C-alpha positions in Angstrom: 0.1 0.0 0.2 1.2 3.3 -0.7 1.0 5.9 1.8 -0.6 9.3 1.4 1.0 12.2 -0.6 0.4 15.4 -0.9 0.3 16.2 -4.8 0.5 20.0 -5.6 -1.8 21.6 -8.1 0.8 21.5 -11.0 -0.2 24.0 -13.7 1.3 23.2 -17.4 2.8 26.1 -18.9 0.1 27.2 -21.0 -2.1 27.6 -18.3 0.3 29.4 -16.0 0.6 31.9 -19.0 -3.1 32.8 -19.3 -3.1 33.1 -15.7 -0.7 35.5 -15.5 -1.9 36.8 -19.0 1.7 36.6 -20.6 2.9 34.9 -23.4 4.8 31.6 -23.1 7.8 32.8 -24.2 7.6 35.6 -21.6 7.0 33.0 -19.3 10.1 30.6 -20.5 12.2 33.7 -20.2 10.9 34.6 -16.3 11.9 31.1 -15.7 15.0 30.6 -17.3 16.3 34.2 -15.6 15.6 32.7 -12.2 12.6 35.2 -11.4 9.9 32.5 -11.8 10.4 29.3 -9.6 9.1 25.9 -11.5 8.6 22.2 -10.5 9.6 19.5 -12.9 9.0 16.1 -13.3 11.2 14.3 -15.8 11.6 16.8 -18.5 8.2 18.1 -18.1 7.9 21.8 -16.5 5.2 22.5 -14.5 4.4 25.9 -11.9 2.5 26.0 -8.5 -0.3 28.3 -7.7 2.1 29.0 -4.9 5.4 29.9 -7.4 2.8 32.1 -9.5 2.3 33.7 -6.4 5.5 34.1 -5.2 6.4 35.7 -8.7 3.4 37.9 -8.8 4.8 39.8 -5.2 8.2 39.9 -6.7 6.8 41.7 -9.6 4.2 44.3 -7.6 4.6 47.7 -7.6 2.4 49.6 -4.9 1.4 53.2 -4.9 2.6 55.1 -2.1 -0.1 55.9 0.9 -1.6 58.7 1.1 -2.6 59.2 -2.3 -1.0 62.1 -4.6 -2.0 65.9 -4.2 
């Protein structure tokens, strides 16, 4: 009998690119530069929701508090 294993929700590059609203080429460049983490199973590349969230947080630009006057 196999023990229960937590399997992350894996997204294909096409799915991840659609969620981020970028092209698959942009996704590949970000992955190869190290700015976007990935999960590999043999030669296949996947992304977890946590990796995409971390990437979004690293790219986010926030407006200063208090608004412009």
